Each structure stands twice: as structure tokens, then as C-alpha cells.
The first five atom37 places (N, CA, C, CB, O) and aatype in JSON, in Angstrom:
{
  "aatype": [20, 20, 20, 20, 20, 20, 20, 20, 20, 20, 20, 20, 20, 20, 20, 20, 20, 20, 20, 20, 20, 20, 20, 20, 20, 20, 20, 20, 20, 20, 20, 20, 20, 20, 20, 20, 20, 20, 20, 20, 20, 20, 20, 20, 20, 20, 20, 20, 20, 20, 20, 20, 20, 20, 20, 20, 20, 20, 20, 20, 20, 20, 20, 20, 20, 20, 20, 20, 20, 20, 20, 20, 20, 20, 20, 20, 20, 20, 20, 20, 20, 20, 20, 20, 20, 20, 20, 20, 20, 20, 20, 20, 20, 20, 20, 20, 20, 20, 20, 20, 20, 20, 20, 20, 20, 20, 20, 20, 20, 20, 20, 20, 20, 20, 20, 20, 20, 20, 20, 20, 20, 20, 20, 20, 20, 20, 20, 20, 20, 20, 20, 20, 20, 20, 20, 20],
  "atom_mask": [
    [1, 1, 1, 1, 1],
    [1, 1, 1, 1, 1],
    [1, 1, 1, 1, 1],
    [1, 1, 1, 1, 1],
    [1, 1, 1, 1, 1],
    [1, 1, 1, 1, 1],
    [1, 1, 1, 1, 1],
    [1, 1, 1, 1, 1],
    [1, 1, 1, 1, 1],
    [1, 1, 1, 1, 1],
    [1, 1, 1, 1, 1],
    [1, 1, 1, 1, 1],
    [1, 1, 1, 1, 1],
    [1, 1, 1, 1, 1],
    [1, 1, 1, 1, 1],
    [1, 1, 1, 1, 1],
    [1, 1, 1, 1, 1],
    [1, 1, 1, 1, 1],
    [1, 1, 1, 1, 1],
    [1, 1, 1, 1, 1],
    [1, 1, 1, 1, 1],
    [1, 1, 1, 1, 1],
    [1, 1, 1, 1, 1],
    [1, 1, 1, 1, 1],
    [1, 1, 1, 1, 1],
    [1, 1, 1, 1, 1],
    [1, 1, 1, 1, 1],
    [1, 1, 1, 1, 1],
    [1, 1, 1, 1, 1],
    [1, 1, 1, 1, 1],
    [1, 1, 1, 1, 1],
    [1, 1, 1, 1, 1],
    [1, 1, 1, 1, 1],
    [1, 1, 1, 1, 1],
    [1, 1, 1, 1, 1],
    [1, 1, 1, 1, 1],
    [1, 1, 1, 1, 1],
    [1, 1, 1, 1, 1],
    [1, 1, 1, 1, 1],
    [1, 1, 1, 1, 1],
    [1, 1, 1, 1, 1],
    [1, 1, 1, 1, 1],
    [1, 1, 1, 1, 1],
    [1, 1, 1, 1, 1],
    [1, 1, 1, 1, 1],
    [1, 1, 1, 1, 1],
    [1, 1, 1, 1, 1],
    [1, 1, 1, 1, 1],
    [1, 1, 1, 1, 1],
    [1, 1, 1, 1, 1],
    [1, 1, 1, 1, 1],
    [1, 1, 1, 1, 1],
    [1, 1, 1, 1, 1],
    [1, 1, 1, 1, 1],
    [1, 1, 1, 1, 1],
    [1, 1, 1, 1, 1],
    [1, 1, 1, 1, 1],
    [1, 1, 1, 1, 1],
    [1, 1, 1, 1, 1],
    [1, 1, 1, 1, 1],
    [1, 1, 1, 1, 1],
    [1, 1, 1, 1, 1],
    [1, 1, 1, 1, 1],
    [1, 1, 1, 1, 1],
    [1, 1, 1, 1, 1],
    [1, 1, 1, 1, 1],
    [1, 1, 1, 1, 1],
    [1, 1, 1, 1, 1],
    [1, 1, 1, 1, 1],
    [1, 1, 1, 1, 1],
    [1, 1, 1, 1, 1],
    [1, 1, 1, 1, 1],
    [1, 1, 1, 1, 1],
    [1, 1, 1, 1, 1],
    [1, 1, 1, 1, 1],
    [1, 1, 1, 1, 1],
    [1, 1, 1, 1, 1],
    [1, 1, 1, 1, 1],
    [1, 1, 1, 1, 1],
    [1, 1, 1, 1, 1],
    [1, 1, 1, 1, 1],
    [1, 1, 1, 1, 1],
    [1, 1, 1, 1, 1],
    [1, 1, 1, 1, 1],
    [1, 1, 1, 1, 1],
    [1, 1, 1, 1, 1],
    [1, 1, 1, 1, 1],
    [1, 1, 1, 1, 1],
    [1, 1, 1, 1, 1],
    [1, 1, 1, 1, 1],
    [1, 1, 1, 1, 1],
    [1, 1, 1, 1, 1],
    [1, 1, 1, 1, 1],
    [1, 1, 1, 1, 1],
    [1, 1, 1, 1, 1],
    [1, 1, 1, 1, 1],
    [1, 1, 1, 1, 1],
    [1, 1, 1, 1, 1],
    [1, 1, 1, 1, 1],
    [1, 1, 1, 1, 1],
    [1, 1, 1, 1, 1],
    [1, 1, 1, 1, 1],
    [1, 1, 1, 1, 1],
    [1, 1, 1, 1, 1],
    [1, 1, 1, 1, 1],
    [1, 1, 1, 1, 1],
    [1, 1, 1, 1, 1],
    [1, 1, 1, 1, 1],
    [1, 1, 1, 1, 1],
    [1, 1, 1, 1, 1],
    [1, 1, 1, 1, 1],
    [1, 1, 1, 1, 1],
    [1, 1, 1, 1, 1],
    [1, 1, 1, 1, 1],
    [1, 1, 1, 1, 1],
    [1, 1, 1, 1, 1],
    [1, 1, 1, 1, 1],
    [1, 1, 1, 1, 1],
    [1, 1, 1, 1, 1],
    [1, 1, 1, 1, 1],
    [1, 1, 1, 1, 1],
    [1, 1, 1, 1, 1],
    [1, 1, 1, 1, 1],
    [1, 1, 1, 1, 1],
    [1, 1, 1, 1, 1],
    [1, 1, 1, 1, 1],
    [1, 1, 1, 1, 1],
    [1, 1, 1, 1, 1],
    [1, 1, 1, 1, 1],
    [1, 1, 1, 1, 1],
    [1, 1, 1, 1, 1],
    [1, 1, 1, 1, 1],
    [1, 1, 1, 1, 1],
    [1, 1, 1, 1, 1],
    [1, 1, 1, 1, 1],
    [1, 1, 1, 1, 1]
  ],
  "atom_positions": [
    [[14.1, -0.09, -10.33], [13.31, 1.12, -10.39], [12.3, 1.11, -9.24], [12.59, 1.25, -11.77], [11.57, 0.14, -9.05]],
    [[12.26, 2.17, -8.49], [11.33, 2.32, -7.37], [10.35, 3.44, -7.7], [12.07, 2.62, -6.04], [10.74, 4.52, -8.14]],
    [[9.07, 3.16, -7.47], [8.01, 4.13, -7.74], [7.2, 4.34, -6.47], [7.1, 3.65, -8.91], [6.69, 3.38, -5.88]],
    [[7.08, 5.59, -6.06], [6.24, 5.92, -4.9], [4.77, 5.74, -5.27], [6.51, 7.38, -4.4], [4.4, 5.77, -6.44]],
    [[3.95, 5.56, -4.25], [2.52, 5.4, -4.47], [1.85, 6.74, -4.7], [1.88, 4.69, -3.29], [2.2, 7.75, -4.08]],
    [[0.88, 6.73, -5.6], [0.0, 7.88, -5.75], [-0.96, 7.83, -4.55], [-0.78, 7.86, -7.14], [-1.4, 6.76, -4.15]],
    [[-1.27, 8.99, -3.98], [-2.19, 9.05, -2.84], [-3.31, 10.02, -3.18], [-1.44, 9.48, -1.53], [-3.08, 11.21, -3.4]],
    [[-4.54, 9.49, -3.2], [-5.7, 10.34, -3.48], [-5.9, 11.34, -2.34], [-6.98, 9.48, -3.67], [-5.52, 11.08, -1.19]],
    [[-6.5, 12.47, -2.67], [-6.77, 13.51, -1.68], [-7.62, 12.98, -0.53], [-7.46, 14.7, -2.33], [-7.33, 13.28, 0.63]],
    [[-8.66, 12.21, -0.83], [-9.53, 11.72, 0.24], [-8.79, 10.77, 1.17], [-10.74, 11.02, -0.36], [-9.1, 10.73, 2.36]],
    [[-7.83, 10.0, 0.66], [-7.02, 9.11, 1.51], [-6.13, 9.95, 2.42], [-6.16, 8.14, 0.64], [-6.0, 9.66, 3.61]],
    [[-5.51, 10.99, 1.85], [-4.69, 11.89, 2.67], [-5.51, 12.52, 3.8], [-4.07, 13.0, 1.8], [-5.07, 12.58, 4.94]],
    [[-6.71, 12.98, 3.46], [-7.58, 13.62, 4.46], [-7.91, 12.63, 5.58], [-8.87, 14.16, 3.81], [-7.84, 12.98, 6.76]],
    [[-8.28, 11.4, 5.2], [-8.63, 10.39, 6.22], [-7.43, 10.08, 7.11], [-9.14, 9.1, 5.54], [-7.56, 10.02, 8.33]],
    [[-6.26, 9.87, 6.51], [-5.08, 9.54, 7.3], [-4.66, 10.68, 8.22], [-3.91, 9.17, 6.37], [-4.37, 10.46, 9.39]],
    [[-4.65, 11.9, 7.7], [-4.26, 13.05, 8.54], [-5.3, 13.34, 9.61], [-4.04, 14.29, 7.67], [-4.95, 13.73, 10.72]],
    [[-6.58, 13.15, 9.29], [-7.63, 13.33, 10.3], [-7.47, 12.31, 11.42], [-9.03, 13.23, 9.67], [-7.63, 12.64, 12.59]],
    [[-7.17, 11.07, 11.06], [-6.95, 10.03, 12.07], [-5.77, 10.4, 12.97], [-6.7, 8.67, 11.4], [-5.84, 10.23, 14.19]],
    [[-4.69, 10.9, 12.37], [-3.53, 11.29, 13.17], [-3.86, 12.45, 14.1], [-2.35, 11.67, 12.26], [-3.45, 12.46, 15.26]],
    [[-4.6, 13.44, 13.61], [-4.98, 14.57, 14.45], [-5.89, 14.14, 15.59], [-5.67, 15.65, 13.62], [-5.75, 14.62, 16.72]],
    [[-6.83, 13.25, 15.32], [-7.71, 12.75, 16.38], [-6.94, 11.98, 17.44], [-8.8, 11.87, 15.78], [-7.19, 12.14, 18.64]],
    [[-6.01, 11.15, 17.02], [-5.2, 10.39, 17.98], [-4.36, 11.35, 18.81], [-4.29, 9.37, 17.26], [-4.31, 11.22, 20.04]],
    [[-3.7, 12.32, 18.17], [-2.87, 13.28, 18.9], [-3.7, 14.11, 19.87], [-2.14, 14.21, 17.92], [-3.28, 14.35, 21.0]],
    [[-4.88, 14.54, 19.43], [-5.75, 15.32, 20.32], [-6.21, 14.48, 21.51], [-6.97, 15.85, 19.56], [-6.26, 14.96, 22.64]],
    [[-6.54, 13.22, 21.25], [-6.97, 12.33, 22.33], [-5.86, 12.14, 23.35], [-7.42, 10.97, 21.78], [-6.12, 12.06, 24.55]],
    [[-4.62, 12.07, 22.89], [-3.5, 11.89, 23.82], [-3.36, 13.09, 24.76], [-2.19, 11.69, 23.04], [-3.04, 12.92, 25.93]],
    [[-3.6, 14.29, 24.25], [-3.49, 15.48, 25.09], [-4.68, 15.66, 26.03], [-3.34, 16.71, 24.22], [-4.56, 16.31, 27.07]],
    [[-5.82, 15.1, 25.66], [-7.02, 15.26, 26.47], [-7.22, 14.17, 27.52], [-8.22, 15.3, 25.58], [-8.13, 14.24, 28.34]],
    [[-6.35, 13.16, 27.5], [-6.48, 12.07, 28.48], [-6.19, 12.57, 29.89], [-5.52, 10.92, 28.12], [-5.33, 13.43, 30.09]],
    [[-6.91, 12.03, 30.88], [-6.57, 12.35, 32.27], [-5.14, 11.89, 32.57], [-7.58, 11.69, 33.25], [-4.65, 10.94, 31.96]],
    [[-4.5, 12.55, 33.49], [-3.09, 12.29, 33.81], [-2.82, 10.82, 34.11], [-2.67, 13.13, 34.98], [-1.82, 10.28, 33.64]],
    [[-3.68, 10.18, 34.88], [-3.43, 8.79, 35.27], [-3.58, 7.8, 34.1], [-4.38, 8.39, 36.38], [-3.14, 6.66, 34.22]],
    [[-4.17, 8.22, 33.0], [-4.35, 7.33, 31.85], [-3.42, 7.66, 30.68], [-5.78, 7.41, 31.38], [-3.49, 7.01, 29.64]],
    [[-2.57, 8.63, 30.85], [-1.71, 9.07, 29.74], [-0.69, 8.01, 29.33], [-0.98, 10.34, 30.13], [-0.41, 7.85, 28.14]],
    [[-0.13, 7.29, 30.28], [0.89, 6.29, 29.94], [0.29, 5.22, 29.02], [1.46, 5.64, 31.22], [0.91, 4.83, 28.03]],
    [[-0.89, 4.75, 29.35], [-1.56, 3.76, 28.51], [-1.9, 4.38, 27.14], [-2.84, 3.22, 29.21], [-1.73, 3.75, 26.1]],
    [[-2.39, 5.61, 27.17], [-2.71, 6.31, 25.92], [-1.51, 6.47, 25.02], [-3.3, 7.66, 26.22], [-1.6, 6.26, 23.81]],
    [[-0.37, 6.86, 25.6], [0.85, 7.0, 24.81], [1.32, 5.65, 24.28], [1.95, 7.65, 25.66], [1.79, 5.57, 23.15]],
    [[1.2, 4.61, 25.09], [1.63, 3.27, 24.67], [0.82, 2.76, 23.48], [1.51, 2.27, 25.85], [1.32, 1.99, 22.66]],
    [[-0.42, 3.2, 23.38], [-1.27, 2.79, 22.27], [-1.25, 3.82, 21.14], [-2.71, 2.57, 22.75], [-1.13, 3.44, 19.97]],
    [[-1.35, 5.1, 21.47], [-1.47, 6.15, 20.47], [-0.23, 6.41, 19.65], [-1.86, 7.4, 21.13], [-0.31, 6.59, 18.44]],
    [[0.93, 6.43, 20.29], [2.17, 6.73, 19.56], [2.48, 5.66, 18.52], [3.35, 6.84, 20.55], [2.82, 6.01, 17.39]],
    [[2.38, 4.34, 18.84], [2.59, 3.35, 17.76], [1.58, 3.49, 16.63], [2.51, 1.94, 18.33], [1.92, 3.28, 15.46]],
    [[0.33, 3.85, 16.96], [-0.66, 4.05, 15.9], [-0.26, 5.21, 15.0], [-2.05, 4.32, 16.51], [-0.38, 5.11, 13.78]],
    [[0.22, 6.3, 15.58], [0.68, 7.44, 14.77], [1.85, 7.05, 13.88], [1.07, 8.61, 15.68], [1.91, 7.45, 12.72]],
    [[2.77, 6.28, 14.43], [3.94, 5.85, 13.67], [3.53, 4.99, 12.48], [4.92, 5.07, 14.57], [4.05, 5.18, 11.38]],
    [[2.6, 4.06, 12.67], [2.15, 3.19, 11.58], [1.46, 4.02, 10.5], [1.19, 2.1, 12.11], [1.69, 3.79, 9.31]],
    [[0.62, 4.97, 10.88], [-0.08, 5.79, 9.88], [0.93, 6.63, 9.09], [-1.12, 6.71, 10.56], [0.82, 6.73, 7.87]],
    [[1.9, 7.23, 9.77], [2.94, 7.99, 9.07], [3.75, 7.08, 8.14], [3.87, 8.68, 10.08], [4.1, 7.47, 7.03]],
    [[4.05, 5.88, 8.61], [4.81, 4.91, 7.82], [4.04, 4.56, 6.54], [5.1, 3.64, 8.64], [4.64, 4.45, 5.47]],
    [[2.73, 4.4, 6.66], [1.91, 4.12, 5.48], [1.91, 5.32, 4.53], [0.47, 3.76, 5.88], [2.04, 5.16, 3.32]],
    [[1.76, 6.53, 5.09], [1.75, 7.75, 4.26], [3.03, 7.93, 3.46], [1.52, 8.97, 5.13], [3.0, 8.23, 2.26]],
    [[4.16, 7.74, 4.11], [5.45, 8.06, 3.49], [6.27, 6.84, 3.08], [6.25, 8.89, 4.43], [7.32, 6.98, 2.45]],
    [[5.8, 5.64, 3.43], [6.57, 4.44, 3.14], [5.85, 3.46, 2.24], [6.93, 3.77, 4.4], [6.03, 2.25, 2.39]],
    [[5.05, 3.96, 1.32], [4.39, 3.07, 0.36], [5.04, 3.26, -1.0], [2.84, 3.36, 0.29], [5.03, 4.35, -1.57]],
    [[5.61, 2.16, -1.5], [6.28, 2.21, -2.8], [6.3, 0.81, -3.42], [7.73, 2.76, -2.66], [5.98, -0.18, -2.76]],
    [[6.66, 0.77, -4.68], [6.7, -0.48, -5.44], [8.03, -0.49, -6.19], [5.47, -0.61, -6.42], [8.38, 0.49, -6.85]],
    [[8.76, -1.6, -6.09], [10.11, -1.63, -6.64], [10.35, -2.9, -7.44], [11.15, -1.52, -5.51], [10.01, -4.0, -7.0]],
    [[10.95, -2.73, -8.63], [11.32, -3.86, -9.45], [12.65, -4.41, -8.96], [11.4, -3.47, -10.95], [13.66, -3.71, -8.96]],
    [[12.64, -5.66, -8.54], [13.86, -6.38, -8.19], [14.17, -7.32, -9.36], [13.71, -7.17, -6.83], [13.4, -7.38, -10.32]],
    [[15.27, -8.04, -9.28], [15.67, -8.9, -10.38], [14.62, -9.98, -10.68], [17.01, -9.55, -10.08], [14.28, -10.2, -11.84]],
    [[14.11, -10.66, -9.64], [13.2, -11.79, -9.84], [11.77, -11.54, -9.38], [13.72, -12.98, -9.13], [10.9, -12.39, -9.6]],
    [[11.51, -10.41, -8.75], [10.17, -10.18, -8.2], [9.87, -8.69, -8.08], [10.03, -10.86, -6.84], [10.76, -7.84, -8.11]],
    [[8.57, -8.41, -7.94], [8.09, -7.06, -7.67], [7.93, -6.94, -6.16], [6.73, -6.75, -8.42], [7.23, -7.74, -5.54]],
    [[8.58, -5.96, -5.57], [8.51, -5.74, -4.13], [7.53, -4.61, -3.87], [9.92, -5.42, -3.53], [7.72, -3.49, -4.34]],
    [[6.47, -4.92, -3.11], [5.44, -3.94, -2.79], [5.5, -3.67, -1.29], [4.02, -4.45, -3.21], [5.43, -4.59, -0.49]],
    [[5.63, -2.39, -0.91], [5.72, -2.01, 0.5], [4.67, -0.96, 0.79], [7.14, -1.49, 0.84], [4.56, 0.04, 0.09]],
    [[3.89, -1.21, 1.85], [2.89, -0.25, 2.33], [3.06, -0.15, 3.83], [1.41, -0.69, 1.94], [2.41, -0.88, 4.59]],
    [[3.95, 0.75, 4.26], [4.25, 0.88, 5.68], [4.85, -0.42, 6.2], [2.99, 1.24, 6.49], [5.85, -0.89, 5.65]],
    [[4.27, -1.01, 7.25], [4.82, -2.24, 7.81], [4.47, -3.49, 7.01], [4.33, -2.41, 9.23], [4.97, -4.58, 7.32]],
    [[3.64, -3.35, 6.0], [3.19, -4.5, 5.21], [3.98, -4.57, 3.91], [1.67, -4.4, 4.92], [4.28, -3.55, 3.29]],
    [[4.32, -5.78, 3.48], [5.03, -5.93, 2.22], [4.64, -7.25, 1.55], [6.55, -5.87, 2.45], [4.12, -8.16, 2.19]],
    [[4.91, -7.3, 0.26], [4.66, -8.51, -0.52], [5.7, -8.59, -1.62], [3.21, -8.52, -1.11], [6.06, -7.59, -2.24]],
    [[6.18, -9.8, -1.85], [7.1, -10.07, -2.95], [6.33, -10.91, -3.96], [8.41, -10.8, -2.47], [5.9, -12.03, -3.66]],
    [[6.17, -10.37, -5.16], [5.42, -11.08, -6.21], [6.42, -11.48, -7.3], [4.26, -10.18, -6.8], [6.93, -10.63, -8.03]],
    [[6.68, -12.77, -7.39], [7.62, -13.26, -8.39], [7.03, -13.07, -9.79], [7.96, -14.76, -8.14], [5.85, -13.35, -10.02]],
    [[7.86, -12.6, -10.71], [7.39, -12.3, -12.07], [6.78, -13.53, -12.75], [8.53, -11.76, -12.91], [5.77, -13.42, -13.45]],
    [[7.39, -14.71, -12.54], [6.87, -15.91, -13.22], [5.53, -16.37, -12.64], [7.87, -17.04, -13.12], [4.86, -17.2, -13.25]],
    [[5.13, -15.85, -11.49], [3.84, -16.2, -10.87], [2.71, -15.26, -11.3], [3.97, -16.18, -9.36], [1.55, -15.51, -10.98]],
    [[3.04, -14.18, -12.01], [2.02, -13.21, -12.39], [1.23, -13.74, -13.58], [2.66, -11.84, -12.73], [1.79, -14.06, -14.63]],
    [[-0.08, -13.83, -13.4], [-1.0, -14.38, -14.39], [-1.55, -13.29, -15.3], [-2.16, -15.1, -13.7], [-1.61, -13.47, -16.52]],
    [[-1.93, -12.15, -14.71], [-2.44, -11.04, -15.52], [-2.19, -9.71, -14.81], [-3.94, -11.21, -15.81], [-2.06, -9.64, -13.59]],
    [[-2.13, -8.67, -15.63], [-1.91, -7.3, -15.15], [-2.88, -6.41, -15.92], [-0.41, -6.84, -15.34], [-2.92, -6.45, -17.15]],
    [[-3.66, -5.61, -15.19], [-4.57, -4.7, -15.88], [-4.83, -3.46, -15.03], [-5.89, -5.41, -16.22], [-4.68, -3.48, -13.81]],
    [[-5.23, -2.39, -15.71], [-5.62, -1.17, -15.01], [-6.94, -1.41, -14.31], [-5.71, 0.03, -15.99], [-7.8, -2.13, -14.82]],
    [[-7.11, -0.81, -13.15], [-8.31, -1.05, -12.36], [-8.64, 0.19, -11.53], [-8.14, -2.28, -11.46], [-7.79, 1.03, -11.27]],
    [[-9.89, 0.26, -11.13], [-10.32, 1.26, -10.16], [-11.09, 0.58, -9.04], [-11.19, 2.36, -10.85], [-11.9, 1.21, -8.35]],
    [[-10.85, -0.72, -8.84], [-11.48, -1.5, -7.8], [-11.04, -0.97, -6.44], [-11.13, -3.0, -7.94], [-9.86, -0.73, -6.22]],
    [[-11.98, -0.79, -5.54], [-11.65, -0.19, -4.24], [-11.42, -1.21, -3.13], [-12.75, 0.75, -3.83], [-11.48, -0.86, -1.95]],
    [[-11.17, -2.48, -3.49], [-10.86, -3.46, -2.46], [-9.57, -3.06, -1.75], [-10.72, -4.87, -3.08], [-8.69, -2.42, -2.33]],
    [[-9.49, -3.43, -0.51], [-8.32, -3.08, 0.3], [-7.08, -3.75, -0.27], [-8.54, -3.49, 1.76], [-7.11, -4.92, -0.66]],
    [[-6.01, -3.02, -0.3], [-4.76, -3.56, -0.8], [-3.65, -2.56, -0.5], [-4.84, -3.87, -2.32], [-3.78, -1.72, 0.39]],
    [[-2.55, -2.64, -1.25], [-1.4, -1.77, -1.04], [-1.51, -0.5, -1.87], [-0.12, -2.5, -1.37], [-0.5, 0.15, -2.14]],
    [[-2.7, -0.15, -2.27], [-2.91, 1.03, -3.1], [-3.54, 2.14, -2.27], [-3.8, 0.69, -4.32], [-4.48, 1.91, -1.52]],
    [[-3.0, 3.34, -2.42], [-3.53, 4.51, -1.71], [-4.26, 5.44, -2.67], [-2.4, 5.26, -1.0], [-4.53, 6.6, -2.35]],
    [[-4.59, 4.92, -3.84], [-5.3, 5.69, -4.85], [-6.35, 4.81, -5.5], [-4.32, 6.26, -5.91], [-6.25, 3.58, -5.49]],
    [[-7.36, 5.44, -6.06], [-8.39, 4.72, -6.79], [-7.86, 4.24, -8.14], [-9.63, 5.6, -6.99], [-8.35, 3.26, -8.69]],
    [[-6.87, 4.93, -8.67], [-6.25, 4.55, -9.96], [-5.19, 3.49, -9.67], [-5.6, 5.81, -10.69], [-4.11, 3.79, -9.16]],
    [[-5.51, 2.24, -9.99], [-4.69, 1.11, -9.56], [-4.29, 0.2, -10.71], [-5.43, 0.32, -8.53], [-4.79, 0.3, -11.83]],
    [[-3.36, -0.68, -10.38], [-3.01, -1.8, -11.25], [-3.38, -3.06, -10.49], [-1.47, -1.78, -11.65], [-3.0, -3.23, -9.33]],
    [[-4.13, -3.94, -11.15], [-4.53, -5.22, -10.55], [-3.56, -6.3, -11.03], [-6.01, -5.59, -10.91], [-3.35, -6.46, -12.23]],
    [[-2.98, -7.03, -10.09], [-2.05, -8.11, -10.41], [-2.65, -9.41, -9.88], [-0.63, -7.84, -9.79], [-2.9, -9.55, -8.68]],
    [[-2.89, -10.37, -10.8], [-3.38, -11.7, -10.42], [-2.23, -12.68, -10.52], [-4.58, -12.14, -11.32], [-1.43, -12.62, -11.46]],
    [[-2.13, -13.6, -9.55], [-1.05, -14.56, -9.51], [-1.54, -15.98, -9.8], [-0.35, -14.51, -8.17], [-2.65, -16.34, -9.4]],
    [[-0.71, -16.77, -10.48], [-0.99, -18.19, -10.73], [-0.97, -18.94, -9.4], [0.05, -18.8, -11.73], [-0.2, -18.61, -8.5]],
    [[-1.82, -19.96, -9.29], [-1.77, -20.87, -8.16], [-2.35, -20.34, -6.86], [-0.39, -21.25, -7.92], [-2.2, -20.97, -5.82]],
    [[-3.01, -19.19, -6.89], [-3.63, -18.63, -5.7], [-5.06, -18.28, -6.02], [-2.85, -17.39, -5.19], [-5.4, -18.0, -7.18]],
    [[-5.91, -18.28, -5.02], [-7.3, -17.89, -5.21], [-7.41, -16.4, -5.47], [-8.13, -18.27, -4.0], [-6.42, -15.67, -5.43]],
    [[-8.63, -15.95, -5.74], [-8.85, -14.54, -6.07], [-8.43, -13.63, -4.92], [-10.32, -14.3, -6.42], [-7.77, -12.61, -5.16]],
    [[-8.8, -13.95, -3.7], [-8.5, -13.06, -2.57], [-7.02, -13.05, -2.26], [-9.29, -13.48, -1.34], [-6.42, -11.98, -2.17]],
    [[-6.4, -14.2, -2.09], [-4.98, -14.26, -1.74], [-4.08, -13.97, -2.94], [-4.64, -15.63, -1.17], [-2.93, -13.57, -2.76]],
    [[-4.59, -14.16, -4.15], [-3.75, -14.0, -5.33], [-3.93, -12.71, -6.08], [-4.01, -15.1, -6.24], [-3.4, -12.55, -7.18]],
    [[-4.68, -11.77, -5.5], [-4.89, -10.48, -6.16], [-4.27, -9.38, -5.33], [-6.4, -10.22, -6.37], [-4.52, -9.26, -4.13]],
    [[-3.46, -8.57, -5.98], [-2.83, -7.42, -5.33], [-3.12, -6.18, -6.15], [-1.3, -7.63, -5.15], [-2.99, -6.2, -7.38]],
    [[-3.51, -5.12, -5.49], [-3.73, -3.83, -6.14], [-2.62, -2.89, -5.7], [-5.14, -3.24, -5.8], [-2.34, -2.77, -4.51]],
    [[-2.0, -2.23, -6.67], [-0.96, -1.25, -6.37], [-1.31, 0.06, -7.08], [0.46, -1.77, -6.8], [-2.09, 0.07, -8.03]],
    [[-0.72, 1.16, -6.61], [-1.05, 2.47, -7.19], [0.2, 3.32, -7.42], [-2.03, 3.22, -6.28], [0.37, 4.35, -6.77]],
    [[1.08, 2.9, -8.34], [2.25, 3.72, -8.63], [1.84, 5.06, -9.24], [3.21, 2.98, -9.57], [0.79, 5.15, -9.89]],
    [[2.65, 6.09, -9.04], [2.32, 7.42, -9.55], [2.13, 7.42, -11.06], [3.41, 8.42, -9.18], [1.16, 7.99, -11.56]],
    [[3.04, 6.8, -11.77], [2.93, 6.72, -13.23], [2.54, 5.29, -13.59], [4.28, 7.14, -13.95], [3.38, 4.48, -13.97]],
    [[1.25, 4.98, -13.45], [0.84, 3.59, -13.56], [0.97, 3.01, -14.96], [-0.57, 3.45, -13.1], [1.23, 1.81, -15.09]],
    [[0.81, 3.79, -16.03], [0.94, 3.26, -17.38], [2.39, 2.83, -17.66], [0.48, 4.3, -18.41], [2.62, 1.73, -18.17]],
    [[3.34, 3.69, -17.34], [4.75, 3.36, -17.54], [5.16, 2.18, -16.66], [5.64, 4.58, -17.24], [5.88, 1.29, -17.11]],
    [[4.69, 2.18, -15.41], [5.0, 1.11, -14.48], [4.44, -0.22, -15.0], [4.43, 1.42, -13.07], [5.11, -1.25, -14.93]],
    [[3.22, -0.19, -15.51], [2.59, -1.4, -16.03], [3.34, -1.94, -17.24], [1.13, -1.12, -16.39], [3.5, -3.15, -17.37]],
    [[3.79, -1.07, -18.11], [4.58, -1.51, -19.27], [5.85, -2.23, -18.82], [4.93, -0.3, -20.17], [6.19, -3.28, -19.36]],
    [[6.53, -1.66, -17.84], [7.76, -2.27, -17.32], [7.45, -3.62, -16.67], [8.44, -1.34, -16.29], [8.2, -4.58, -16.85]],
    [[6.36, -3.7, -15.92], [5.97, -4.95, -15.27], [5.65, -6.02, -16.31], [4.76, -4.73, -14.35], [6.1, -7.16, -16.18]],
    [[4.88, -5.67, -17.32], [4.53, -6.62, -18.38], [5.78, -7.13, -19.1], [3.57, -5.97, -19.38], [5.85, -8.31, -19.45]],
    [[6.76, -6.28, -19.31], [8.0, -6.67, -19.98], [8.77, -7.71, -19.16], [8.87, -5.45, -20.22], [9.52, -8.49, -19.73]],
    [[8.59, -7.73, -17.85], [9.31, -8.66, -16.98], [8.57, -9.98, -16.76], [9.57, -8.01, -15.65], [9.15, -10.95, -16.26]],
    [[7.3, -10.02, -17.12], [6.47, -11.21, -16.85], [6.46, -12.13, -18.06], [5.02, -10.8, -16.49], [6.17, -11.69, -19.17]],
    [[6.78, -13.41, -17.85], [6.88, -14.37, -18.96], [5.59, -15.13, -19.21], [7.98, -15.35, -18.68], [5.34, -15.58, -20.33]],
    [[4.76, -15.27, -18.19], [3.62, -16.18, -18.29], [2.28, -15.47, -18.19], [3.72, -17.24, -17.22], [1.37, -15.96, -17.52]],
    [[2.15, -14.33, -18.83], [0.86, -13.61, -18.8], [-0.14, -14.29, -19.71], [1.05, -12.13, -19.23], [0.21, -14.85, -20.75]],
    [[-1.39, -14.25, -19.3], [-2.46, -14.82, -20.14], [-3.07, -13.79, -21.02], [-3.54, -15.45, -19.29], [-3.98, -14.09, -21.79]]
  ]
}
């Protein structure tokens, strides 16, 4: 089962504003600096679009696959320590304030905590809990 990420309005506004600013800057560059601008600006636009349209969470047989544009994480079900609803705004693979916090066994708080924001987080959380054997 694959679930797309919920995206808050303010996140959409920030991402689209960043893309518009980058695109506008590319057109306003002096001619002799355009090649460098395109070399930097176009990859930045691609990454932002990839994050906007390529963030999802998918149940695999042995792990939860989390993808946020070019970034991904595989969280093995047997390594999941706890799962709870959260509105923590720490940076993670979540594009919404309405999140699920996943803590992993054997890792510290920073490296072992992942926040995700599936569209239907209650149903997604129920499915995740059903797959995890070692929850506390």
C-alpha cells in the first residue's frame, strides 16, 4: 500500500514561492552569468518539484519505505519501538503538521526518529502498528 504525503497550504506556498523566485532570478541574470545560473537553478527547481510530487510512504514486506524527493529511508518493522500521532515540527519526511512519529530501537532520538505525514494518518498508523511486532 502506497500513501501520498499530505501537504499543508503553508508548505505549498513556501515551495512554490521558492520555485518562482528561482525561475525569476534565472530570467533576470545578466547574459554572461546565465550558464552558471542555469547550472545551479535548474537542479534546485527539479529537487523542489521532486519533493512536492515525490513524497510518499509505502508498506513493503519487511519494512516501511519513506520517500521525500531524493531522500529516502527504509524502516524495518522489527526495529520500530513506538508509533504515535504528533504535531512536532522538527524537520523530517513530513510535509504537514499532522504527522506520525516513528521511534526505532537501537538508535538515538535524532537518528532514530522519523516523522511522516500520510494523507490518511489514522488508517496508515493502524496498518503500521499491525505490522510491528516489538512496540512498547
